N, C-alpha and C positions, 0 to 999 in steps of 0.2 A: 552482541547478543546472538547466540546460536539457536537455531530452530531445527526441530526434527521433522521437517517437511522438505521434500525435494520436488519443486515444481517441474512439470513436463512442458515440452514445446515452448510457446511464447508466454507462459504464465509467470507471474512473480508472486512471492509471498511477502506481505507487508504488514506492519503493525500501525494501526491508526493512532495519530497523535492524541494525547489526552485532552479532554474538554475541560476548560476551567469550571470549577464548581462555585467560585466566588467572584464577585465583581471587584474592581480596584478599590472600592470604598468598603469592602468587607461583607457585603450582603451575599448570602447563600442563594444559589440558583437551583430551582428544582429541575429534574431531568427533562421535563416537558418544555421548559423555557429555553433550553439550550439546543441548538442545532449542531449535530456532529460535523466537525470540519471534514472536508474531503481531501485531507492531507495525510500522508502516511510515510513511514520510513521503510525502504526496501530491505528485507532480511535475506532473501534467497531469490535467485534468478534461474529460470529454465534455460536449456541449451539453445533455444530459438526454434522457429518454425522451418519446415522444409518448403522451399520455393518450387516453382514450376519445373525448374531444371534439376530437381532433386538435390540441390545445394542447400546447406543449412544457413539460414539467415539469422545472425545473432540478435539477441534482445538489446535494445538501445540504452536501457537503464542498468545501473550497477548497484551492488549491495552498498547500503549506506546513503543512497540518494533519497532526498525528500521529494515526493511526487504529489501531483494533483490528479485525482481520478474521478471517473463518473460515479455518482452516488448509487445508482441502481444496477451497476454493472459488476458487482463483486459477489463472491461466495465467502461467507463467514464460516470459519472452522474453529473448533476449540480443541487444543492439544495440550495435555499436561496442565489443564487449568488456565491456560492462556488463550486469548482470542486473537486470531490472525485473519487476514484478508487474502483471498486468492484473486488476482486481477489479471485479466488478459491484456497483453501489451497494447492492443488497439484501443483499450479503454483508459489508458494513461494519457492525460492531456499535456502535462508539462513536468519538467524537473525544476524544482526551486533552487536557485543558486544562492550561496551564502552572500550576505551583504559585505561589502568591502569597507 
């Protein structure tokens, strides 16, 4: 998935994973009954922040990574009808690895 947003510094652009709207038994869940997961897919990565010695420190996540992020630490933007998250690297807690 391509996105028309180029993050700056140590920001990443991510798309939040979809929230299930039905239970396993087929019951529909209202929006208020579901908590949005704090898991997203990274779509774009900034070049990194500038350190004390003016060297560029690259971002540790890559495009395609599934990440866990802080819930109140994002900026939501809507571009071309799609909602995206802007997340500063320090607010990304983990990269979820694929199960083997």
